[in-house]
SERO-4910 file (N, C-alpha, C, O; in steps of 0.05 Angstrom, whole numbers):
BEGIN
 pado doro    nc1    nc2    nc3   cac1   cac2   cac3    cc1    cc2    cc3    oc1    oc2    oc3
  Met    A   2350    216    446   2372    198    441   2369    186    413   2382    166    407
  Glu    A   2353    197    397   2351    187    369   2377    189    356   2392    208    359
  Gly    A   2384    167    340   2409    166    327   2431    151    343   2451    142    332
  Leu    A   2426    148    369   2444    132    386   2430    106    393   2437     85    383
  Val    A   2410    108    409   2390     87    414   2363    100    412   2360    125    412
  Thr    A   2342     84    411   2314     94    408   2299     90    433   2291     68    439
  Pro    A   2294    112    448   2280    109    475   2254     93    473   2248     75    489
  Gly    A   2238    100    453   2212     87    450   2213     57    447   2194     43    455
  Phe    A   2234     48    434   2238     19    429   2240      4    455   2228    -17    458
  Trp    A   2254     15    475   2260      1    500   2238      2    520   2237    -16    538
  Ser    A   2221     22    519   2199     25    538   2182     -1    539   2170     -9    519
  Gly    A   2181    -14    561   2164    -38    565   2176    -64    554   2164    -85    556
  Lys    A   2200    -62    542   2213    -87    531   2222   -104    555   2232    -94    575
  Ser    A   2218   -130    552   2229   -149    572   2257   -157    566   2262   -169    545
  Val    A   2276   -149    583   2304   -153    576   2318   -168    599   2313   -162    622
  Leu    A   2334   -188    591   2350   -202    611   2380   -194    607   2390   -195    584
  Val    A   2393   -187    629   2421   -181    629   2435   -202    647   2430   -202    671
  Thr    A   2452   -219    636   2468   -235    653   2494   -220    661   2505   -204    646
  Gly    A   2502   -225    686   2525   -209    696   2518   -181    702   2534   -162    700
  His    A   2493   -177    712   2483   -149    717   2495   -137    742   2492   -113    747
  Thr    A   2508   -153    759   2521   -142    782   2548   -132    777   2560   -119    794
  Gly    A   2559   -137    753   2585   -128    747   2586    -99    736   2566    -85    735
  Phe    A   2610    -90    729   2614    -63    720   2597    -55    695   2581    -37    696
  Lys    A   2602    -69    674   2587    -63    649   2557    -70    652   2540    -56    642
  Gly    A   2552    -92    666   2524   -100    669   2507    -81    685   2484    -76    678
  Ala    A   2520    -69    707   2506    -49    723   2500    -23    707   2478    -12    708
  Trp    A   2521    -14    691   2516      9    674   2493      3    653   2477     21    648
  Leu    A   2493    -20    642   2473    -26    622   2445    -26    635   2426    -15    624
  Cys    A   2443    -37    659   2417    -38    673   2408     -8    681   2385     -2    679
  His    A   2427      8    688   2422     36    694   2410     50    670   2390     64    672
  Trp    A   2422     45    647   2413     58    622   2384     47    614   2366     62    608
  Leu    A   2382     20    614   2358      8    606   2334     15    623   2312     21    614
  Thr    A   2338     15    650   2315     23    668   2308     52    663   2284     58    665
  Gly    A   2327     69    658   2321     96    652   2304    100    627   2290    120    624
  Leu    A   2305     81    609   2288     81    585   2262     67    588   2247     65    568
  Gly    A   2257     56    611   2232     43    617   2230     14    610   2208      3    608
  Ala    A   2253      0    605   2253    -27    600   2248    -44    626   2254    -35    648
  Lys    A   2236    -67    622   2232    -86    645   2256   -104    646   2257   -123    631
  Val    A   2273    -98    663   2300   -111    664   2300   -133    686   2291   -128    708
  Ser    A   2310   -156    678   2317   -177    698   2346   -183    696   2358   -180    674
  Gly    A   2358   -193    717   2386   -199    718   2392   -225    731   2379   -233    750
  Ile    A   2412   -240    719   2422   -265    731   2452   -261    734   2467   -256    715
  Ala    A   2461   -265    758   2490   -261    763   2498   -272    790   2481   -280    806
  Leu    A   2524   -273    795   2534   -277    823   2532   -250    838   2529   -229    825
  Pro    A   2535   -250    864   2536   -225    880   2560   -207    871   2580   -218    862
  Pro    A   2559   -182    874   2581   -165    868   2606   -174    882   2605   -182    905
  Glu    A   2628   -172    868   2653   -183    880   2668   -163    897   2684   -172    914
  Thr    A   2663   -137    894   2679   -118    908   2661   -100    926   2637    -99    923
  Thr    A   2674    -87    945   2662    -67    962   2681    -43    961   2704    -45    970
  Pro    A   2672    -19    950   2646    -13    938   2642    -27    911   2660    -39    901
  Asn    A   2618    -24    899   2612    -35    873   2591    -18    860   2575     -6    874
  Leu    A   2590    -17    834   2571      0    819   2542     -9    823   2524      8    825
  Phe    A   2538    -35    824   2511    -46    827   2498    -35    852   2474    -28    851
  Asp    A   2511    -33    875   2499    -22    899   2499      9    898   2479     21    906
  Ile    A   2519     21    888   2519     50    886   2496     62    870   2484     82    877
  Leu    A   2490     48    848   2467     57    830   2441     44    838   2421     49    825
  Arg    A   2441     29    860   2417     16    871   2402      0    849   2378      1    846
  Ile    A   2418    -15    834   2405    -30    811   2386    -52    821   2366    -56    809
  Gly    A   2393    -65    844   2376    -86    853   2348    -77    859   2329    -92    855
  Ala    A   2345    -53    868   2318    -41    874   2304    -30    849   2280    -24    851
  Arg    A   2318    -27    828   2306    -13    805   2298    -33    782   2283    -25    765
  Ile    A   2309    -57    783   2301    -76    761   2279    -94    770   2274    -95    794
  Asp    A   2266   -107    752   2243   -124    759   2250   -148    775   2237   -154    795
  Arg    A   2271   -162    766   2281   -187    779   2310   -187    782   2325   -182    763
  His    A   2319   -192    807   2348   -194    813   2353   -222    822   2346   -229    845
  Ile    A   2366   -239    806   2368   -268    811   2397   -274    815   2413   -270    797
  Leu    A   2405   -285    839   2431   -294    843   2434   -322    833   2420   -341    842
  Cys    A   2452   -326    814   2455   -352    800   2482   -355    788   2492   -336    776
  Asp    A   2495   -378    791   2520   -385    778   2514   -398    752   2502   -420    752
  Ile    A   2522   -386    730   2515   -398    703   2531   -423    699   2526   -437    679
  Arg    A   2549   -430    716   2563   -457    713   2544   -479    722   2550   -502    716
  Asp    A   2523   -472    736   2503   -491    746   2481   -493    725   2464   -475    723
  Arg    A   2480   -514    709   2461   -516    687   2432   -515    697   2416   -501    685
  Asn    A   2427   -531    718   2400   -533    728   2390   -506    739   2368   -497    734
  Ala    A   2408   -493    755   2400   -468    768   2396   -446    745   2378   -429    748
  Thr    A   2412   -447    724   2408   -429    703   2383   -433    689   2369   -413    683
  Ala    A   2376   -458    683   2351   -465    669   2327   -457    686   2307   -447    675
  Glu    A   2329   -460    712   2306   -453    730   2303   -422    731   2281   -411    730
  Ala    A   2326   -408    732   2324   -378    733   2311   -368    706   2294   -350    707
  Val    A   2320   -378    684   2310   -368    658   2281   -376    655   2265   -361    644
  Ala    A   2274   -399    664   2245   -408    661   2225   -391    674   2202   -389    666
  Gly    A   2235   -376    695   2216   -358    709   2215   -331    696   2201   -313    706
  Leu    A   2228   -327    674   2228   -301    660   2216   -305    631   2212   -327    623
  Ser    A   2212   -283    618   2203   -285    590   2215   -263    574   2201   -245    564
  Pro    A   2243   -264    571   2256   -242    558   2252   -242    528   2251   -263    515
  Glu    A   2249   -218    517   2250   -215    487   2278   -211    478   2286   -221    457
  Ile    A   2294   -197    495   2322   -190    487   2340   -198    510   2333   -193    533
  Val    A   2363   -210    504   2381   -218    524   2409   -207    517   2418   -208    494
  Phe    A   2422   -195    538   2450   -186    536   2466   -206    555   2461   -207    579
  His    A   2483   -222    543   2498   -240    558   2526   -230    565   2544   -231    548
  Met    A   2529   -221    590   2554   -209    599   2567   -225    621   2590   -220    627
  Ala    A   2553   -244    633   2564   -259    655   2590   -274    645   2590   -288    625
  Ala    A   2611   -271    661   2637   -283    651   2657   -280    674   2653   -266    694
  Gln    A   2679   -294    671   2703   -290    687   2721   -273    669   2734   -284    651
  Pro    A   2723   -246    674   2735   -228    655   2763   -219    660   2774   -203    645
  Ile    A   2776   -230    681   2802   -220    688   2824   -238    678   2825   -262    684
  Val    A   2842   -226    662   2864   -242    649   2882   -255    670   2888   -278    668
  Arg    A   2890   -241    690   2908   -252    711   2894   -274    726   2906   -294    732
  Arg    A   2870   -271    733   2854   -292    747   2852   -316    729   2854   -339    738
  Ala    A   2847   -312    704   2846   -335    685   2871   -351    685   2871   -376    683
  His    A   2895   -336    686   2920   -350    687   2923   -367    712   2934   -389    711
  Ala    A   2912   -357    735   2914   -372    760   2894   -394    762   2898   -414    775
  Glu    A   2870   -389    749   2847   -406    753   2836   -413    725   2814   -406    718
  Pro    A   2851   -427    709   2842   -433    681   2816   -450    680   2798   -444    664
  Ala    A   2815   -471    696   2792   -489    694   2766   -474    701   2745   -477    688
  Glu    A   2767   -457    722   2743   -442    730   2737   -422    707   2713   -417    702
  Thr    A   2756   -410    695   2751   -391    672   2738   -405    649   2717   -395    639
  Phe    A   2749   -428    640   2736   -442    617   2708   -451    625   2690   -450    608
  Asp    A   2703   -461    649   2677   -470    658   2658   -447    657   2635   -450    647
  Thr    A   2666   -423    666   2647   -400    666   2643   -390    638   2620   -385    630
  Asn    A   2663   -385    624   2662   -371    598   2651   -389    575   2638   -379    557
  Val    A   2658   -415    576   2650   -433    556   2624   -448    564   2603   -444    551
  Met    A   2625   -464    585   2601   -479    593   2579   -461    604   2556   -468    602
  Gly    A   2587   -439    616   2567   -420    625   2551   -410    601   2526   -406    603
  Thr    A   2564   -404    579   2550   -396    554   2533   -418    544   2511   -413    535
  Val    A   2543   -443    544   2527   -465    535   2500   -467    553   2478   -470    543
  Asn    A   2505   -465    578   2482   -469    597   2460   -447    593   2436   -453    594
  Leu    A   2471   -422    588   2451   -401    583   2435   -405    558   2411   -403    557
  Leu    A   2450   -411    535   2437   -415    510   2419   -439    511   2397   -438    498
  Glu    A   2426   -460    525   2407   -482    528   2381   -474    542   2359   -481    533
  Ala    A   2385   -458    562   2362   -448    578   2345   -429    562   2321   -428    566
  Leu    A   2356   -415    543   2341   -396    526   2326   -410    502   2306   -399    492
  Arg    A   2336   -433    495   2324   -445    470   2293   -448    472   2280   -443    452
  Pro    A   2282   -456    494   2253   -460    495   2236   -435    501   2212   -436    502
  Val    A   2249   -411    505   2234   -387    513   2219   -377    489   2231   -368    469
  Pro    A   2192   -377    490   2177   -370    466   2179   -340    459   2177   -333    435
  Ala    A   2183   -322    478   2183   -293    473   2209   -284    461   2210   -262    450
  Leu    A   2230   -301    464   2257   -292    456   2259   -286    426   2251   -302    409
  Lys    A   2272   -262    420   2277   -256    393   2307   -249    387   2317   -254    365
  Thr    A   2321   -238    407   2347   -227    402   2367   -233    425   2360   -227    448
  Ile    A   2390   -242    419   2411   -246    439   2436   -232    430   2446   -236    407
  Val    A   2446   -215    447   2473   -202    442   2492   -213    462   2490   -209    486
  Ala    A   2512   -229    452   2532   -243    469   2557   -227    469   2570   -224    448
  Ile    A   2566   -217    492   2589   -200    494   2614   -218    499   2615   -232    519
  Thr    A   2634   -216    481   2658   -231    485   2680   -211    491   2679   -198    512
  Thr    A   2700   -208    474   2723   -191    480   2741   -187    455   2739   -202    436
  Asp    A   2757   -166    456   2777   -162    435   2799   -183    437   2815   -186    418
  Lys    A   2802   -197    459   2823   -217    463   2818   -243    448   2835   -261    449
  Val    A   2795   -246    434   2789   -271    420   2807   -275    396   2809   -298    386
  Tyr    A   2819   -254    386   2835   -257    361   2862   -272    366   2874   -271    388
  Asp    A   2871   -285    345   2898   -297    345   2917   -274    342   2924   -266    319
  Asn    A   2925   -263    364   2940   -238    363   2970   -243    354   2986   -256    369
  Arg    A   2977   -233    331   3004   -237    320   3020   -211    323   3041   -209    311
  Glu    A   3011   -193    339   3025   -167    343   3031   -152    318   3051   -139    316
  Trp    A   3012   -155    298   3017   -139    274   3006   -111    278   2990   -107    295
  Pro    A   3015    -92    261   3009    -63    266   2981    -54    257   2974    -31    261
  Trp    A   2966    -71    243   2941    -62    233   2917    -74    250   2921    -95    262
  Pro    A   2894    -60    252   2872    -70    268   2860    -96    260   2859   -103    236
  Tyr    A   2851   -110    279   2838   -137    274   2809   -132    263   2794   -116    274
  Arg    A   2802   -148    242   2775   -148    232   2759   -173    240   2771   -193    248
  Glu    A   2734   -171    239   2716   -193    248   2722   -220    232   2715   -241    242
  Thr    A   2734   -218    209   2739   -242    193   2767   -254    199   2774   -275    188
  Asp    A   2783   -241    216   2810   -251    223   2806   -276    241   2786   -279    254
  Pro    A   2826   -293    241   2824   -318    256   2823   -313    286   2836   -295    297
  Leu    A   2807   -329    300   2805   -328    329   2828   -346    340   2838   -364    327
  Gly    A   2835   -340    364   2857   -357    377   2856   -353    407   2835   -354    419
  Gly    A   2880   -350    418   2883   -346    447   2908   -359    457   2910   -383    460
  His    A   2927   -341    464   2953   -351    474   2953   -354    504   2973   -362    515
  Glu    A   2931   -346    518   2928   -348    547   2899   -356    552   2882   -353    535
  Pro    A   2894   -367    576   2868   -378    582   2844   -360    578   2824   -369    567
  Tyr    A   2846   -335    586   2823   -317    583   2815   -315    553   2792   -320    545
  Gly    A   2834   -306    536   2829   -303    507   2818   -329    494   2800   -329    478
  Ala    A   2831   -352    502   2824   -377    491   2795   -385    499   2780   -396    483
  Ser    A   2788   -379    524   2761   -385    535   2740   -370    519   2718   -380    513
  Lys    A   2746   -344    514   2727   -328    499   2724   -335    470   2703   -333    458
  Ala    A   2747   -343    458   2747   -353    430   2731   -378    429   2715   -382    411
  Ala    A   2733   -396    449   2718   -421    449   2689   -414    454   2672   -428    442
  Ala    A   2682   -395    469   2654   -385    473   2643   -376    447   2619   -380    442
  Glu    A   2659   -363    430   2649   -354    405   2641   -378    387   2622   -376    372
  Met    A   2657   -399    388   2650   -423    373   2624   -435    383   2608   -445    367
  Val    A   2620   -435    409   2594   -443    420   2571   -426    409   2551   -436    400
  Ile    A   2575   -400    409   2555   -382    400   2549   -387    370   2526   -387    361
  Ser    A   2570   -392    355   2566   -397    326   2550   -423    321   2532   -424    304
  Ala    A   2557   -443    336   2542   -469    334   2513   -467    342   2495   -478    329
  Tyr    A   2508   -452    363   2479   -450    372   2464   -431    353   2440   -435    350
  Arg    A   2477   -412    342   2464   -394    323   2454   -410    299   2431   -410    292
  Ala    A   2473   -425    287   2467   -440    263   2448   -464    268   2431   -470    251
  Ser    A   2450   -477    291   2434   -501    296   2407   -496    307   2389   -511    301
  Tyr    A   2405   -476    324   2380   -473    340   2366   -446    337   2341   -445    337
  Phe    A   2381   -425    336   2367   -399    336   2360   -388    309   2337   -380    305
  Glu    A   2377   -387    290   2371   -378    263   2348   -394    251   2330   -381    239
  Pro    A   2348   -421    253   2326   -436    241   2299   -429    251   2278   -434    238
  Thr    A   2298   -418    276   2272   -410    287   2268   -380    286   2250   -369    300
  Gly    A   2283   -366    270   2279   -338    265   2289   -320    287   2280   -297    288
  Arg    A   2306   -329    305   2316   -314    327   2345   -306    322   2360   -322    310
  Arg    A   2353   -283    331   2379   -272    324   2399   -274    347   2392   -268    370
  Leu    A   2422   -283    341   2443   -286    361   2469   -274    349   2479   -284    329
  Ile    A   2481   -254    362   2504   -240    351   2525   -240    373   2519   -239    397
  Ala    A   2551   -240    365   2573   -237    383   2585   -208    380   2588   -198    357
  Val    A   2592   -195    403   2604   -169    401   2630   -168    416   2632   -179    438
  Arg    A   2650   -156    403   2677   -157    414   2685   -128    421   2689   -112    403
  Ala    A   2688   -122    447   2694    -95    455   2724    -93    462   2737   -112    471
  Gly    A   2735    -69    457   2762    -64    467   2764    -59    497   2745    -66    512
  Asn    A   2785    -48    506   2789    -43    535   2769    -22    545   2772      2    538
  Val    A   2750    -30    561   2730    -12    570   2737      0    597   2745    -15    616
  Ile    A   2735     26    599   2740     39    624   2716     58    631   2699     62    614
  Gly    A   2715     67    655   2693     85    663   2690     84    693   2703     67    706
  Gly    A   2673    100    704   2669    102    733   2655     76    744   2637     65    730
  Gly    A   2663     68    768   2650     46    781   2662     19    779   2650     -1    788
  Asp    A   2685     17    768   2700     -9    766   2720    -10    788   2739      6    789
  Trp    A   2718    -30    806   2737    -35    828   2748    -63    826   2758    -74    845
  Ser    A   2748    -75    802   2758   -103    800   2788   -104    804   2803    -85    798
  Asp    A   2797   -126    814   2825   -131    818   2839   -132    791   2827   -140    771
  Phe    A   2864   -125    789   2882   -127    766   2871   -111    742   2874   -119    719
  Arg    A   2857    -90    748   2848    -71    726   2862    -44    730   2866    -34    752
  Ile    A   2870    -32    708   2888     -9    709   2873     16    721   2886     30    737
  Val    A   2849     21    714   2836     45    725   2831     44    755   2837     64    768
  Pro    A   2822     22    767   2820     20    795   2847     23    808   2850     36    829
  Asp    A   2868     12    796   2895     15    807   2904     45    806   2916     55    824
  Ile    A   2898     58    784   2904     87    782   2890    103    804   2903    119    818
  Val    A   2864     99    807   2848    114    825   2858    109    854   2861    128    869
  Asn    A   2864     83    861   2873     77    887   2900     91    893   2905    100    916
  Ala    A   2918     91    873   2944    103    876   2941    133    880   2954    145    897
  Phe    A   2923    146    863   2919    174    866   2908    182    893   2917    201    906
  Ala    A   2887    167    901   2872    173    925   2890    169    951   2888    184    971
  Ser    A   2906    149    950   2922    144    973   2951    155    972   2966    153    991
  Arg    A   2957    168    949   2984    180    945   3006    158    947   3027    163    958
  Ser    A   3000    135    936   3019    113    937   3029    107    909   3016    115    889
  Pro    A   3051     93    907   3062     86    880   3043     69    863   3028     53    873
  Leu    A   3044     74    837   3027     58    819   3047     39    805   3066     47    793
  Val    A   3040     13    808   3057     -8    796   3046    -16    769   3022    -23    767
  Leu    A   3062    -15    748   3055    -22    721   3070    -46    713   3095    -47    716
  Arg    A   3056    -67    702   3070    -91    692   3080    -87    664   3102    -96    656
  Asn    A   3064    -73    647   3069    -73    618   3064    -44    608   3045    -41    593
  Pro    A   3079    -23    615   3072      4    610   3070     11    581   3056     30    574
  Asp    A   3084     -3    563   3084      5    535   3064    -10    519   3062     -6    495
  Ala    A   3049    -28    531   3028    -43    517   3007    -23    507   2999     -4    522
  Thr    A   2997    -26    483   2976     -8    472   2950    -23    472   2949    -47    467
  Arg    A   2928     -8    477   2903    -20    479   2881     -2    467   2884     22    466
  Pro    A   2860    -13    457   2837      4    447   2819     13    469   2797      3    472
  Trp    A   2828     33    484   2813     44    507   2786     57    497   2786     70    475
  Gln    A   2765     53    512   2741     67    505   2723     69    530   2724     52    548
  His    A   2707     90    531   2689     92    555   2668     71    554   2659     63    532
  Val    A   2659     63    577   2638     42    578   2613     49    563   2599     31    554
  Phe    A   2606     74    561   2582     82    548   2583     75    517   2562     71    505
  Glu    A   2607     75    506   2610     70    478   2600     43    468   2582     42    452
  Pro    A   2612     20    479   2600     -5    471   2572    -10    479   2557    -23    465
  Leu    A   2564      0    503   2536     -4    512   2517      7    492   2497     -5    485
  Ala    A   2523     32    483   2506     44    462   2505     27    437   2484     23    425
  Gly    A   2528     16    430   2529     -2    406   2514    -28    411   2499    -36    392
  Tyr    A   2516    -40    434   2501    -65    438   2471    -60    436   2457    -75    424
  Met    A   2462    -38    449   2433    -32    449   2424    -25    420   2402    -33    412
  Arg    A   2440    -10    406   2433     -5    378   2431    -29    361   2412    -32    346
  Leu    A   2451    -47    364   2450    -73    349   2424    -88    357   2409    -97    339
  Ala    A   2418    -90    382   2394   -105    391   2369    -94    379   2352   -109    371
  Glu    A   2367    -67    377   2344    -55    362   2342    -64    335   2321    -73    325
  Gln    A   2366    -62    321   2365    -68    293   2361    -98    286   2348   -105    267
  Leu    A   2373   -115    303   2367   -144    300   2339   -151    306   2327   -167    292
  His    A   2327   -138    326   2299   -143    335   2280   -136    312   2260   -149    307
  Gly    A   2288   -115    296   2272   -107    274   2277   -121    247   2265   -114    227
  Gly    A   2295   -142    248   2301   -157    225   2324   -147    208   2328   -157    186
  Gly    A   2339   -129    218   2361   -117    203   2387   -132    209   2388   -151    224
  Leu    A   2409   -121    197   2436   -132    201   2437   -162    196   2445   -178    213
  Ser    A   2429   -170    172   2426   -198    166   2453   -212    158   2455   -236    156
  Gly    A   2474   -196    154   2499   -208    145   2518   -218    166   2522   -242    168
  Ala    A   2530   -201    181   2553   -208    198   2543   -224    223   2521   -222    232
  Thr    A   2561   -239    234   2555   -255    259   2570   -244    284   2565   -252    306
  Ala    A   2588   -225    279   2602   -212    301   2610   -184    293   2615   -178    269
  Tyr    A   2612   -167    313   2620   -139    308   2641   -130    329   2639   -138    352
  Asn    A   2661   -115    319   2680   -102    337   2670    -75    346   2658    -60    331
  Phe    A   2674    -70    372   2670    -43    382   2696    -33    396   2704    -42    417
  Gly    A   2707    -13    382   2732     -1    393   2735     28    383   2721     37    365
  Pro    A   2754     41    394   2758     69    386   2771     71    358   2779     51    346
  Asp    A   2771     95    348   2786    100    322   2816     95    328   2825     98    351
  Pro    A   2832     88    308   2860     81    311   2876    101    326   2894     94    341
  Ala    A   2870    127    322   2885    149    336   2882    147    366   2899    157    381
  Asp    A   2860    136    376   2854    135    404   2864    109    417   2858    104    440
  Thr    A   2879     92    402   2891     69    415   2917     78    427   2935     87    412
  Arg    A   2920     76    453   2944     88    466   2957     68    485   2946     47    492
  Ser    A   2980     75    494   2995     58    512   2984     61    541   2969     79    547
  Val    A   2991     41    558   2983     42    586   2994     66    600   2981     79    615
  Val    A   3019     72    594   3032     95    609   3020    121    600   3020    140    616
  Thr    A   3011    123    575   2997    147    566   2970    150    580   2962    172    588
  Leu    A   2957    127    584   2932    129    599   2937    140    627   2922    157    636
  Val    A   2958    130    640   2964    139    667   2970    169    668   2960    183    685
  Arg    A   2985    178    649   2992    207    648   2969    225    644   2966    245    657
  Val    A   2951    217    625   2927    233    619   2909    232    644   2898    252    651
  Ala    A   2907    209    656   2890    206    680   2901    224    703   2886    237    718
  Ala    A   2928    226    706   2939    243    727   2932    272    721   2927    287    740
  Thr    A   2933    280    696   2927    308    690   2897    314    696   2890    335    707
  Ala    A   2880    294    689   2851    297    695   2845    298    725   2828    313    734
  Trp    A   2861    282    740   2857    281    768   2867    307    783   2857    315    804
  Gly    A   2887    319    769   2898    342    782   2923    338    798   2928    352    817
  Gly    A   2939    318    790   2963    312    805   2981    295    790   2981    296    765
  Asp    A   2998    280    804   3016    262    791   3021    238    810   3012    239    833
  Cys    A   3034    218    800   3039    196    818   3066    183    812   3077    187    790
  Asp    A   3076    168    831   3101    154    828   3096    128    813   3083    110    823
  Ile    A   3107    125    789   3103    100    772   3127     81    777   3150     89    774
  Arg    A   3120     57    783   3141     37    786   3135     14    766   3112      4    765
  Ile    A   3156      6    751   3153    -14    731   3162    -40    743   3185    -42    752
  Glu    A   3144    -60    744   3150    -86    754   3140   -108    735   3118   -118    739
  Pro    A   3155   -114    714   3145   -133    694   3139   -161    707   3152   -169    726
  Asp    A   3120   -174    696   3112   -201    705   3115   -220    681   3096   -221    665
  Ala    A   3136   -235    679   3141   -253    657   3126   -278    658   3126   -294    638
  Thr    A   3111   -283    680   3097   -308    682   3071   -308    668   3058   -329    664
  Ile    A   3062   -284    659   3036   -281    645   3040   -271    618   3053   -250    615
  Arg    A   3030   -284    598   3034   -274    570   3011   -253    563   2987   -259    563
  Glu    A   3020   -229    558   3002   -208    550   3011   -196    524   3035   -192    519
  Ser    A   2992   -189    507   3001   -178    481   3011   -149    485   3002   -135    504
  Gln    A   3028   -141    467   3039   -113    469   3022    -95    451   3018    -72    458
  Leu    A   3011   -105    430   2998    -88    411   2971   -101    404   2970   -124    396
  Leu    A   2950    -86    407   2923    -96    401   2904    -73    392   2898    -55    408
  Thr    A   2895    -73    368   2875    -53    359   2853    -67    344   2856    -89    334
  Leu    A   2830    -54    343   2807    -65    330   2798    -47    307   2799    -23    308
  Asp    A   2790    -60    285   2778    -46    263   2748    -44    267   2734    -64    267
  Asn    A   2737    -19    272   2708    -17    276   2692     -9    252   2670      1    254
  Ser    A   2704    -13    228   2691     -3    204   2665    -19    196   2647     -8    184
  Leu    A   2664    -45    204   2640    -61    198   2616    -50    213   2594    -46    201
  Val    A   2619    -46    239   2595    -36    254   2588     -7    246   2565      1    247
  Arg    A   2608      8    239   2603     35    228   2586     34    204   2566     49    201
  Thr    A   2593     16    184   2579     14    159   2552      2    162   2532     12    151
  Glu    A   2549    -21    177   2524    -34    177   2504    -24    199   2480    -25    195
  Ser    A   2515    -15    221   2497     -6    243   2495     24    245   2475     35    254
  Gly    A   2515     38    236   2515     67    239   2527     77    265   2528    101    270
  Trp    A   2537     59    281   2551     65    307   2577     78    301   2592     68    284
  Thr    A   2583     99    316   2611    111    315   2619    119    343   2602    124    360
  Pro    A   2645    119    349   2654    128    375   2646    158    380   2645    174    361
  Thr    A   2640    164    405   2632    191    412   2654    206    427   2662    228    418
  Trp    A   2664    195    449   2685    210    464   2712    200    455   2718    176    456
  Gly    A   2730    219    447   2757    212    442   2772    203    468   2760    202    489
  Phe    A   2798    197    465   2813    185    486   2814    205    512   2810    196    534
  Asp    A   2820    230    506   2822    249    528   2796    252    543   2795    252    567
  Ala    A   2774    254    528   2747    258    541   2741    232    556   2730    234    579
  Cys    A   2746    209    545   2741    184    558   2755    182    585   2743    174    605
  Val    A   2780    190    586   2795    188    610   2786    209    630   2784    204    654
  Ala    A   2781    233    621   2772    254    638   2745    248    651   2741    253    675
  Glu    A   2726    237    637   2700    231    648   2702    208    668   2687    207    687
  Thr    A   2721    189    662   2725    167    682   2736    178    708   2726    170    729
  Met    A   2756    195    706   2767    206    731   2747    224    746   2747    224    770
  Ala    A   2731    238    731   2711    255    743   2691    239    759   2682    248    780
  Trp    A   2683    215    749   2664    197    764   2676    189    791   2663    190    812
  Tyr    A   2701    181    790   2713    171    815   2717    195    835   2713    192    859
  Arg    A   2725    218    824   2727    242    841   2701    247    855   2699    252    879
  Ala    A   2679    247    839   2653    253    851   2646    233    873   2635    241    894
  His    A   2652    208    868   2646    187    888   2662    192    914   2651    191    935
  Leu    A   2687    198    911   2704    204    934   2695    228    950   2699    230    974
  Asp    A   2683    247    935   2673    272    947   2646    270    958   2636    290    969
  Gly    A   2633    246    956   2607    242    969   2583    252    953   2562    257    965
  Ala    A   2586    254    927   2564    263    910   2543    242    908   2547    218    913
  Asp    A   2518    251    901   2496    232    895   2503    219    868   2501    232    847
  Met    A   2512    194    869   2524    182    846   2502    174    824   2508    172    801
  Ile    A   2477    171    833   2457    166    813   2453    192    796   2452    191    772
  Asp    A   2450    215    810   2448    240    796   2472    245    778   2470    253    755
  Phe    A   2496    241    790   2521    247    775   2521    228    750   2527    238    728
  Ser    A   2515    202    754   2516    184    732   2496    191    710   2502    188    686
  Asn    A   2472    199    717   2453    209    699   2462    233    682   2458    235    658
  Asp    A   2475    252    697   2485    276    684   2508    267    664   2510    278    642
  Gln    A   2525    249    673   2547    241    655   2536    227    631   2546    232    608
  Leu    A   2517    209    634   2505    195    611   2491    215    593   2492    212    569
  Gly    A   2479    236    605   2467    257    588   2488    272    572   2483    279    549
  Arg    A   2511    278    584   2532    290    568   2541    273    545   2547    283    523
  Phe    A   2543    248    550   2551    229    528   2530    229    506   2537    231    482
  Ile    A   2505    228    513   2484    226    493   2483    252    477   2480    252    453
  Ala    A   2487    275    491   2487    301    477   2510    302    457   2507    312    435
  Ala    A   2534    293    466   2557    293    448   2553    275    424   2560    283    401
  Ala    A   2540    252    429   2535    233    407   2515    246    386   2519    243    362
  Glu    A   2495    259    396   2476    272    379   2488    294    362   2480    299    339
  Gln    A   2507    308    374   2520    330    360   2543    321    343   2555    337    328
  Gly    A   2550    295    345   2573    286    328   2600    296    337   2618    298    321
  Gln    A   2602    302    364   2627    313    373   2648    291    377   2641    268    382
  Pro    A   2674    298    373   2695    278    378   2698    271    407   2715    255    415
***
């Protein structure tokens, strides 16, 4: 895996993943444990049945599996005090845009104060060297302009989810400057585009909706079919997060405080294009029904400029849009067919790593 991440770096490293029971968190734990890292996790129980955390048996494979609500400052402090992480990936969040619209106070409490509580708990940890805090591409003040957003563009938020994540970035910035940088510890924010891949069953997510419609031969309801998003396979940003952590841990990347992870501009596609490519990969078609929802404000156009992380870290996207969608559908197909999903997931990750090493599109 040289050139993508460094296996020897992670062997024996003490790593804390918050939100490890979620979609991205479970995949990250799967990858890290395969590299020999000593992984601990802090999170709420998985929200769905089925879920990737159970399918990949993450609870039995990591060193510590701690159920904790990061909104509870004392519980978070107690959980972290029992660990000694060198590297932290902060993924715990309320990540659903529609739920944020329905439950704004809970969303701000989780995404903003949860981040405060975690960073407070990490301040006295003597072994800590590196924190990678995952936010979102929705942090930008989206003006629907046609060019990609750069890390220096203004943050904003026209709806509760994006606003909560932009506010979390301000928390991260304050803690970086006030507490972590003065003590020689690194804290970075990373903003990923729309992440898809096998094992996501969250409500109000397009890929689970697609898979459910295909599997049940039922209509697929789309709210905003012409909206464009920076789709990318979950392996793409995870590889970038791990690569950044390695470089930060070694004292590199001294300039930027945030990095975008998204596909190249040509792979930013509409929702309806995603559905059609997914249908081809699945081997069928579905009845698409358009039911706009004017009660929720969602952007029509959103793209990310990934040139900074390309230049400073050397990360580049590996799977293009078609491969990203095809691999996602293949994972769900295998699960429905009763495959050994740990073996299948390892094989899929191996294909991604091989493609990255070969520089394939």
